[in-house]
N, C-alpha and C positions, 0 to 999 in steps of 0.2 A: 375935132372929129373923133368919134367913138370907134374903138377897134372891136371887131367881132371875131377875132382870131381865137383859136383854142388856147387856153392857158395851161400851164403845167399843173400836175397833181398837187394838191394842197393837203396838209394834215387835216384830220377830221375836225370839224369846227364845233362850236357850242350847240349846234342843232342835234348833234350825234346821239346823246343819251335818250332824249324823248322820242326821236324818230325810230331808232332800233329797238328800244324796249317797249314800244307801244303794243307789241305782239308777244308779251311775256307768256311763256308756256313751259312750266317746269314740271308738271305732272303728265307724263306721257302715257301712263297705263291706268285707265279707268277700271273700276271693278269689273270683273268678268274676263279680263285679258289673261290668256294662258301664260304660264311661266313663273319663274322665281322673281318676286318683287324685290327690287334693290334700290338703294339710294346712292347717288353719285354726288360727290363734293369735289368741285374743281376750284383751285385757288390760283389766282393770277398774280405773278410777280414781274417786276421790271428787270432790266439788265443788272441792277445792283442788288436785287433780292427784295426790294421794298414791295409791299402789296400795291395792287392797282385797284382802287375802289370804284372806278368808273368804266370798266370794260364790259364786254358782252361775249357770252359763250353761246354757240349754237351746236346742237348735237343731232346726229342722224344715225339711225341704227336699224338693223333687221329685227323682226319679232323673235320670240323664243323658238320658233320653228326654223329660223334662218331665212325668212323671206322679207324682202323690202316691200313696203306699201308704195309701189311705184309701177307705172304701166310697163316699164321695160323688164320688170321681174315677172316673167310668165311661167315660172316653175310651178309644178303641181304640188304646192305646199299651202297649208291653211293661212288665211289672213284673219286677223282678229278685228271684229267690229270695234271701232273707236280707237284703234291703235294706228297712229300715223307714223310713228318712229322719229318724229321731229320735235325738238324743243329749243327754246331760246330763253335766256335769263341774263340779266345784268348782274354784275358783281356787287356785293354788299360792301360796307365800309371795311370789313376784314378781308376783302379781296375774293370772297367765295361766292359761288353759285351752287345751288342744290337742285338736283333733279330726282324725281322718283320715276322709275321705269321698270322694265323686266330685263333680266339678263338675256342678251341676244344669242341666237343660235349661230351655228357656223354657216358661212356663205362660201360659194365657190370662187375660185380665182383661176382665170384662164392661164394656161402655161405659156411660157415664152414662145413666140413665133406662132401662137394659136394652137400649139400641140399640147394635148393633155389638160387636165383640170385638177386642181388641188383644192383643199378646203382651208379657209382661213380660220384662225382661232377666233372665238367670240371677241368682238371689239365694238367700240362706239367711235364713230367719226366725230371729231371736234373741230370747230372753226372758232377763231378768236378775232375779235375786233377791239381795238383800243386806241387811245390817243397816240399819235406818232406812228401808227401802223397804217400805211397807205393802202395795202391790199390785205384781205383776210389771210390769216395764217391757218394752215390745216395740219392737224395731227391726229393721233389715235389714242384711245384709252383701251388697254388690255387689262386682264384680271390676273393678279398675282396667284401663282400656284396652279393655273389651268394647265393640264397636261398637253393641250394642243399648242401651247406657245412654241415648243421646240420645232414644230413643223410648219408654222405660219410663214408663207412665202414673202409677205411684206416685212415682217420682223427680221427675217433672215437677211434682208437687204441693209439693215441697220447695223452699224459697227457694234459688236458685242458690249463694249464699255458704255455705250450710250442707250442701250435698250431699256434700262431702268427708268429713263425719263418718260417712257410710254406705259409703264406698268403701275396700275392703281393698286393700293394696298388697303386692306380692311382696317378700320380703326376700332376703338373700344366699343363704339355704338353699333358696329356692324356695317357702317357706311363704307363705300369704296372711295378713297381719297387719292387725288392726283394733283400735285402742284405743277403748274405750267409756268415756266420761266421764259420770258421773251428774249433773253440773251444772257451773257455772262458765263461763269464757270459751270453753272447748272442748267444751261440752255436746253430746253426741250427740243426733241427732234421734230422738225417741221417738214412737210412733204410738198413738192411742187406739183399741184394738181390743177 
């Protein structure tokens, strides 16, 4: 007799790479999109610090005006034609994924208890999928040196000693780089969303 009962979650199988990467989208900002064009380089590491060559990153961000291309964002700010704010890319053999986009603007954050509104520092939301990870991991990428970091309400919730795991730094080419560590002594801060 065959059982039709639900089975427990399993680690992502061999179908994973082709399924998730079939919608590869690493250039978020076609010509004509307003804002400062930037390159983001994310590098995925396992708990021991080794690179993960078969992971997937998804990013989601506001445009340079601070508006998301989403029906729930009804603020009176411009939307850019062709800018969806969403990207997906698999990691290369060196564990990196590269995205070209525009630096996002600041977006509001509702105050605790629904009272007051503050602005978040420019950031990009990052989701990680990898072998052995049963549920997506969610984190953020902030920009080193941005004066708004000190007042970001989400960053304030993170222990000061761990905030650097969320802050991308510019490399010699001008790209913004952020290593993502799935665990270990350099573990990235992940959010329960």
